[in-house]
N, C-alpha and C positions, 0 to 999 in steps of 0.2 A: 542199812545206812539211815533210813528214814525213821527206825525205831530208836537208834542211839540219838538221833537230833532230837527227837520228841521227848526222850528222858532227860536229856541235858537241859533242853529249854524248860521242861516242867520242874525240875530241881531248882534251876536259877530263878524262875519265877516264883516259886513258894518261898524260898529263902528270902528273897529280896521283899516280899510282901509281907512276910511275918515280921521282920525287923522293922518295917515302916509303920505298920498298923498294929502295935501291941496294945494301946490304950484306947482302941476304938469300940464303939458300941456293938451289940449283937446285931443290929440291923445293918450296919456296916460290914461286920464279919459275914453275914449272909450274902451281901452283894458281892463281897470278895469271893465267896465260894461259887457264885454263879459265873463270875468272870474268869477265874482260874482255869476251868475245863476248855474254854475256847482257846487258851494260850497254848494247850498242850497238843493242838492239832499240827501235823507235820505240814510244813510250808516248803515248797521247792526254793532253791536258791534264786534271788532276783537281784540283779544289779541295776541301780538306778543312778545315772550320771546327771544329777541335778545341778545347774549352775549356780555358783555362790555370788555373793555380793559383788566381789572384785571383779569377775568376769562381766556381770551386767553394767557396772560402772564404766568399765573400759570402753564397752560398745557404745554406751550412751555419749562418752565424750568424744568418740570417733564420729558420731553423727552430728555433732554440733558444727554448723557451718563456718568455714574459715573466712577471713577478710581477704578477698581476691582483688588483684589489681584490675581496674575497669579498663574497657577498651579505649576510652578517651585518654586515660592516664598513659596508657602504652603508646598511643598514637602521639602524645605530647612528647614522650620521651624519644621516639623514633625520629620525630621532626625537629629535635633539638638542634639549632643551628643551621637548619635547612629552610628557612623562611622564603617564601616566594618574592622574587624581584619585583619592584614597582615597574608598571608598564608607562613609559613616558612618550612613546611614538603614537600619539593620538591625533586625530584631526576631525573635523565636522564633515558629515556626508553631505555632499552637494545636492543630493535628492531630497533627504527628509529633514537634514539639519541636525540630526542626532550625532553623538560623539562615537567614533569607531576608530579602529586601529588603522594605521597608515598601511597603505598598499595592501588592504583587505577588504573584501566586499562587505558592504553593510548588511548585517543580518536582519535589521528591521525592514529594509527594503525588499530582500529577498523573501523573507517570511511574510508577505503581504497579505496573504489570505488566510482567513480563520477557518476554512474548511478545505476538503480535497480540491485540488486544481485539476478540473476534468478536460480542459482543452486549452491548446496553444495555437497561435498563428504568428508568423514573422513577417516582417517588411524589411525594406533596406536599412532602416533606422530603429526599429522598435520590435518588441515582442509584446504581444497582446495576450492576456491570460484571463481565463474564465473559470469560476468555481461555484460551490454550492451557495456562496454568498450573493447578494444582490448587486455587487460592485465588480465592474471590469477595471483591470489594471493595465497600465502601459509603462513598460520599462524602456529606457533609452539604451540602445545597443552601440550607439557611436561613441559613448563614454565608456572606459574600460571599467569603471566601477558599476555599470549597469544601474543607475539610480532609478527610482521610481518617479517618471515623469508626469503621469496623469492618472487620476482615479475617477472612473465615470460612475457615480453613485446612482442608486436605484435604477440601474439598467433593466434588471430583471428581478421582480420581487421574490420569486421562489428560487431564484439561483438560475445559473446558465450552464447547460451541459455541451454545447458545441459553439465553437467561433471559427471563422475563416476569414481569409482576406485574399484580394486580387493579387497577381504577381506584380503588378505596377505599384502597389502599396497604396492606393488611393480609395478603395473601398473595402469595407469589412462587414460581415453579417454575423449575427448571434441568435442562437435559439434558446429559449428559457423553458424551464420545467412547468411553467403556466401555460405553455403551448404558443406563446407570442414568438415571432420572428422580427428581429429589429435590424435595421441597415444603418451603418455609420460611414462618414466620409472625413478625409483628412483635410484640414484647413491648411493650405500651403503656406499662408503668412504666419500663423501662430505654431503650427506644427502640432496642434491637438485635434482630437476627433471630435466631430459633431454629429448629432442625430440627423438621419436623412429619411426618417419615417419607418414604417414597417409594413409587412404584408397584410393587406385587409381586403375585404370584399366578399361577395357571395361564395366564391370559390375557395376561400381559406377556411378550413375547419379548425376550430381550437383542438390543439393537442395532436394534430395528425403529422406534424413535422418532427423529424428527429436529426439525422445527419445532414450536414450542409457542405457545399462546395461552390466556390466562385469561379468565373471564367478568368481568362488572362487580364482582361481590361476591366472586369467587374460589372459587365453589362448584364450577365445572365448568372442565375443562382439555380442550382440543382439541390433537391431535397428528397428525403426517403420518408415513406409513411409506415405505419404499423400494419397495414395490410399488403404490403410489398409494392405499392406504386412508387414511381420515381416522377416528381414534377419538375419542370425546368420553367423559370419565371423570367420574365424581362424587367430589369429593375433599373435600367438606365434612365427612364422617365419617372416623372412624379407619381403617375398612376402604374402600379406594378401589376402586370398581367401575366396569366399562366399561358405559355406559348407551346408546351409540349407536355404530354402525360404517357408514361410508358407503363404498360401492364406486365406483371410476372406471373399472375395467375388469372382464373377465370373469374371475371366480375368482382375483382378486388379481394380476392382469397389467397393471395400470395402470402409468402413468408415475410416476416417482420424485416424491413430493411435497416441494417445496423451501420452501413457505412456507403459513402458515394464520393466520386471524384469525376472531374472533368479533365480531358486531356488538355495539354497546353496548346495544341493548334485548333481546339474547339471542335473536333470532328467526332470525338466519342464520349460517351458517358458510362461510367462502370458502377456498379452497386454490388455490395456483399449482403447476404441474408442469413437470418438464423438457422435455416436448414442446411447451410453449407453451400448454398447456390451462389454462382457468380454470373452476372449478366453484363454484356457489352452492348450498348445501343448506338446506332448511327444517327447522329444529330441532324445530318443533312436530309435523310429520308423519313426519319421518325420511326425506323424499325429496329427490331432486335438483330443485331450482327452475330453475336456469339453467346452460347450457353457453356460456359467453361466447366469442366470437371477438375477434380483433384482434392477437394476438401469436403469432408462429410460432417464436419462440425461447424458452429456458427463462425461466420467470417466478420470479424471486427475491424478490419482495415484494408482498404484497397487504394493503390497510388500508381498513376501514371508515371514512367520515366520522362526526363526532360525532353526528350525527342519523340515522346509518344510511340515509341516502338515496342515497348514491352509494359507489361502490368504486373504489380506484385500484389499478392493478396496474403492474408495472415489471419489467424484466430485462434479458437480453442484447441486446434489440432497441434499446436506448438511448432509448426513449420511454416516457412514462407514459400509459397508457390509463385514461380515466375512463368509468364505467358507470352508468347509471341503475338503481337497484334497484326501481323501480316496474314497469318493463317489461323490463328486462334488456337495454336498449339500449346500444350504444357511442355515447356523446355527443360525445367529444372526445379529442384527444391533446395532450400537452405535450411538445415537442420542444426539445432544446438540449445534452443530453449527448452527448459524443463517445466515451463508453465505456460498459461494462455498468453498469447502475443495480443496486446491491446492497441498498438500503433506502429505505424511505419512511415518513412519519409526517405525520399531520394536526395542525394546531394545535387547541386547545381550542375556538375558536370556529368552525373550519371554514372560515376565511377564507384560510388559508395551507396549502401542502403543502410538506413538506421532503424532499429527496432527496439521497442520496450515491452516489458512482460509483467505480469501480476506478481511475480516474485521480487520485483525491483531491480531486475538486471537490464542493462541497456547494452546492446551489441551493435558493432559496426562490421558491416559485411563487404567484402571485395566482390563485385559482379564479375569481374574478369577471372578471378581465381574460384569463385564460388565457395568462398570459406569465410569464417569469421576472423577478423584481424584485430579485434579489441573487444574486451568485455569489461564492464564497469558495474560495481554492485555496492555503492555507498550507502544503500538503504534497503531494507528487507521489506518495505511497503510497496504497494502496487504503483507502477507507472502508468498514468493515463494519456500521456502526451510526449512525444519526442519531436523535435523539430531542428533542421539545419539552419543556421543563420546564413543570409546571403553573403557569398565570398567577397570580400573587400581587399584582401591582401594575398600573400602566398599561403597562409594557412586556412583551413576550414574550421568552423566552430559549430556547435550544436547546443541545444539547451533541453532540458528534461523537467517534467513536473509530474506531480501525482499526489498520493495520500500523505506525504510528508510535509505538504503544504508550502513548499518552498521551490524556487527555481534553482537548478544546478547548470552551471555552463562548463563546457569542455572546449578545449582547443586542440584542433587538428584532427585527423581521422582516427589516430592512435590514441587519442585522449591526453590530458595532462592535468 
């Protein structure tokens, strides 16, 4: 087959070349003779499917971008005839004077802080809030709109991490990141908070105070330190003096004191520490009463029940441990949080316990049932403080604050 193909190719090539080059010169003929032998070599059959111009042009046309309808154009078509209605039910906020919707909370008043709100405390008529900014804010809880009633400017230059108030609502104390501890008193005539000085003297070391707690009448202030000590101060007089110092380690080598609380009857002081330890001190004789087990991780919150019969403690373990104060026994655990518990608070009746966590969830616990009766998760940011509002009617209310920089109010134990 190869020989036949070679002979056919040779004949065809010779005939065509002779007919085309009859009048050429000898040099051209010689060149022709050199080329012809190469054409007589047997070549196997090769099929090449090369694209023609029509195929290439069609693909080029397909690659040209088409005019597509933009997203805004589609949105205009979808919203045709669906324009938003005008909001006519507006009024002025009695707190800040800004325009707000009727029967709605003023967002400007609630979003009063420019940084995280780290601590809250409540009185019979107000909520005091502290944040990373230098200003303390006071919201009026006697008004259903919870307006901003007072702003205490330059209270702490570097911000405030803890604020507490006495149960009678006449005294408050705040601790700043700069190490200072300031006291505030309520003016009964104007209803505004005034400065009552700060802790000073040779026994006050800058930066050693962390958590705070005031007694029922505001006469005594308890504070924790970074070396595990718990100090109790008499703040009723102009000169604030240290009346008690509790040690949790040898020579001030204790674990960081993360939280503290004073019992309502003034008999006990409780502290929670970074190593998971919980201590109860007897204020009458100045000695340690119990060293409570149950939590192996940092304890971020401790709180006595209104009757001073139980203590609740919570922290990074994600559980709330309940202790009997009569014998110092661990009686039960409340489980349900999936993150660190940062704050807890008892209701006035002692029937419910409130807790907030790092994942933004706030839970209401029934002490009698030992179970969670309500969970709220309006934010996924950390909650640093939750507090019950004093019960003034049939329903109970509470307020929460944290990394969302706003105050959230809830009505009744199951929330609303």
